[in-house]
Phi, psi and omega in degrees: 000141181293126176095002179302322178295325182284323178293320177298322175301313177302312180301318178296314180298310180298337180295342176290338179262323180225093187299338180296338177295330175296322174293323177293321181299316181292322180294324189275323190247005183296335181246026183285156177282339179282125178299316180292329180290316176299314180297311183293329178291321179291316177298319176300320177297307182303313180296321178301314176297313184296321180291324174297312178298312178298321177298319178296318179298313182294324178293315177301314182293322180294321177295318176299317181293317177301315179298320180296316182296313180296321177295320181294318181293321178295311182300315179301318178293324181289315177301320183291321181289328175294319180299321185278341178271000000 
């Protein structure tokens, strides 16, 4: 279809602000006759997967850090109360 590359490019660029558009771009243009649309859709899918994995990793790291901080606070509070008694 004429103009697939231009629309795929717009979806690809907007995907940096709304990553779900990369997935939509892949679903729509992965079987396009336009080489640039197909390439952008595949790169968009890779970026969507990468963004999703990085988000999960960052959330897990944040939860681990929060747990470590809370444990340190609780241990410090218990040690302080034992010291005062």
